[in-house]
C-alpha positions in Angstrom: -23.6 2.0 8.4 -21.9 -1.2 7.9 -18.3 -2.1 7.7 -16.5 -5.2 8.2 -13.2 -6.7 9.1 -10.1 -7.9 6.8 -7.0 -9.6 8.2 -5.2 -12.4 7.3 -3.9 -15.4 9.0 -1.6 -13.5 10.4 -3.1 -9.6 10.7 -5.1 -9.5 14.2 -8.4 -8.9 15.1 -9.4 -4.7 15.8 -10.2 -5.3 19.6 -7.0 -4.7 21.4 -5.6 -7.7 23.2 -2.7 -8.1 25.4 -0.1 -8.9 23.2 -1.2 -5.3 21.1 -0.9 -3.4 24.2 2.8 -5.4 25.2 3.3 -3.9 21.6 2.6 -0.4 22.0 4.5 -0.4 25.4 7.8 -1.3 23.6 6.7 1.1 21.0 5.9 4.1 23.0 9.1 3.2 25.1 11.6 3.4 21.5 9.9 6.6 20.4 10.9 8.3 24.0 14.5 7.2 23.6 14.5 8.7 20.0 12.5 11.7 20.1 12.0 12.7 23.8 8.1 12.3 25.4 4.7 13.1 23.9 1.4 13.6 25.4 -0.2 10.4 23.9 0.8 7.1 21.8 -2.4 7.4 19.2 -3.5 4.8 16.2 -1.3 5.1 13.3 -4.7 5.1 10.8 -3.2 4.4 7.0 -5.5 5.4 4.8 -5.4 2.5 1.4 -9.1 2.6 0.3 -8.2 4.2 -3.2 -8.5 2.4 -6.5 -4.9 4.3 -7.5 -7.0 4.6 -11.3 -4.3 7.0 -12.5 -1.5 4.7 -11.7 -3.3 1.3 -13.0 -2.1 -0.9 -9.6 -2.1 -0.4 -6.3 0.3 2.3 -5.4 0.7 0.9 -1.9 2.6 -2.3 -2.7 5.0 -0.8 -4.7 8.6 -0.9 -3.6 9.7 1.9 -1.2 12.5 3.8 -2.9 16.1 2.3 -1.3 14.1 0.0 1.1 12.1 -2.5 -1.5 9.0 -2.9 1.3 6.0 -2.7 0.0 5.1 1.4 0.3 2.4 0.8 2.9 4.3 -1.3 5.1 7.5 0.8 4.9 5.7 3.6 5.8 3.7 1.7 8.7 7.6 0.9 10.4 8.7 4.4 10.0 6.0 5.2 11.9 5.3 2.4 14.5 7.5 4.0 17.1 4.7 6.9 17.6 2.2 4.5 18.2 0.0 2.3 20.7 -1.4 0.2 17.5 -1.8 -0.2 13.7 -5.2 0.7 11.4 -5.2 -0.2 7.9 -8.2 1.3 5.8 -8.3 -0.9 2.3 -10.5 -2.4 0.0 -7.7 -4.9 -1.5 -7.2 -8.0 0.8 -3.7 -7.7 -0.9 -2.5 -4.6 1.4 -4.0 -6.5 4.6 -1.8 -9.3 3.4 1.4 -6.6 2.8 0.8 -5.4 6.6 0.2 -8.6 8.1 3.6 -9.5 9.5 3.0 -6.0 11.7 -0.2 -7.3 13.2 -2.1 -4.7 11.8 -5.9 -4.2 12.3 -7.4 -3.9 8.3 -11.1 -2.4 8.0 -12.4 -2.3 4.3 -14.3 0.9 4.1 -17.2 1.7 5.2 -18.6 4.6 3.0 -17.5 3.0 -0.5 -17.3 5.6 -3.1 -16.4 8.5 -0.3 -12.9 8.6 -1.2 -10.2 9.3 2.0 -12.8 11.2 4.3 -14.8 8.0 4.5 -12.0 6.5 5.0 -10.9 8.6 8.0 -14.6 8.3 9.6 -14.3 4.5 9.3 -11.2 4.6 11.3 -12.4 7.2 13.8 -15.6 5.0 14.7 -13.2 1.9 16.1 -10.5 4.5 18.1 -11.2 6.2 21.4 -9.0 9.5 20.7 -6.4 10.5 18.8 -5.3 8.9 15.5 -2.1 9.5 13.5 -3.6 10.0 9.8 -1.4 9.4 6.8 -1.7 8.3 3.0 -0.7 5.1 1.9 1.4 6.6 -1.1 4.1 9.3 0.9 7.3 7.9 0.3 9.2 10.1 2.3 7.2 10.4 5.7 8.8 11.6 8.5 8.5 10.4 12.4 10.1 13.6 13.6 7.5 15.9 11.8 4.4 13.8 13.1 6.3 13.2 16.5 6.1 17.7 16.3 2.5 17.3 15.5 1.8 15.2 18.6 3.2 17.6 20.8 0.6 20.3 19.5 -2.5 17.8 20.2 -4.2 18.4 23.6 -7.7 19.0 24.8 -7.9 22.6 22.9 -8.2 20.9 19.2 -10.0 18.1 17.2 -7.3 18.4 15.0 -3.3 18.9 13.8 -3.3 19.6 10.4 0.2 21.0 8.5 -0.4 23.2 5.7 2.2 23.4 2.9 2.4 26.4 -0.2 -0.8 27.5 1.5 -2.7 24.5 1.5 -4.2 21.9 4.2 -2.4 18.7 4.2 -5.0 16.9 5.7 -3.5 12.8 5.1 -0.5 13.6 6.9 -2.4 15.1 10.2 -3.9 14.3 13.4 -7.5 13.9 14.5 -9.3 13.2 17.7 -12.7 11.2 17.7 -14.3 14.3 18.3 -14.4 14.6 14.2 -16.5 11.9 13.6 -19.7 14.1 14.0 -18.5 16.7 11.8 -17.3 14.3 9.2 -20.5 11.9 9.0 -22.3 15.5 8.8 -20.2 15.9 5.4 -20.2 12.3 4.0 -24.2 13.2 4.5 -24.4 16.3 2.7 -22.5 14.7 -0.4 -19.1 16.1 0.8 -15.6 14.1 -0.4 -12.9 16.9 0.3 -11.0 15.4 3.1 -10.9 18.8 4.5 -14.6 19.6 4.1 -15.2 19.6 7.8 -12.2 21.2 9.3 -14.1 24.5 9.4 -16.5 22.7 12.0 -13.7 21.5 14.5 -11.0 23.0 16.4 -8.3 22.7 14.1 -4.7 23.8 14.8 -3.0 24.9 12.1 0.3 23.7 11.6 2.8 26.2 9.3 5.6 25.2 6.9 8.1 27.3 9.4 6.7 25.0 12.1 7.9 22.0 10.0 10.7 22.9 8.1 13.3 22.4 11.6 12.3 18.7 11.0 11.7 18.0 7.4 13.3 21.0 5.4 12.7 20.2 1.9 9.1 19.1 2.9 9.5 15.7 1.2 7.1 14.5 4.1 4.2 15.8 1.9 5.5 14.4 -1.3 2.6 12.1 -2.8 2.6 9.8 -5.9 -0.4 9.3 -8.2 1.3 8.8 -11.7 4.0 6.3 -13.2 5.8 9.5 -14.0 5.5 10.7 -10.2 7.0 7.4 -9.1 10.2 7.2 -11.3 10.7 10.7 -10.8 11.0 9.7 -7.0 13.5 7.0 -8.1 11.2 4.1 -7.3 10.9 1.3 -10.0 8.0 -1.8 -10.1 
């Protein structure tokens, strides 16, 4: 397996440094103040290696409704208080540029053509324990939902995955590095579904009823794929 690192002049290399550790401690204190204590502060992994074919341009660079920030940066800013580090899986240098002000580590997808499952494998290979995994096209992501998911993560589980309308939401979930062997096995067998490995790891299934107190309308899980999706959500070019 080969992988490469992408970063702009303002982004940081993927190895932790003292500045990154300090930033993580500040973010942790912020999260504790607003959301209460959690068991750990994981890495935020934004999976942005897709080609956005149905949209016709990178979804992650669209201006977030009500903010104007590139969507990928808006999502990161929303969730940074919960994490120590920011890791972005992206094949487009423009996405690295968008998150450069946040001192993100940006990696090229080590499994081109394998979809977001390959992006997750790429990210998990570089971290020590838990990652908060999120897609780059979720404009209404709620920190409080992820804070609840973090409270469920412990040594009894390898993944914490919400289910909405009876379906898993694997691009709005928590994964431990312990998932990596099962993911690599799935990829080696030609599997591309993001949830294909879940039956082979200890998965904490989080129900709609558990999520609704933090996001009554479940808007955290609304994603965009086409221009009609985007305009229906109030987005602009």
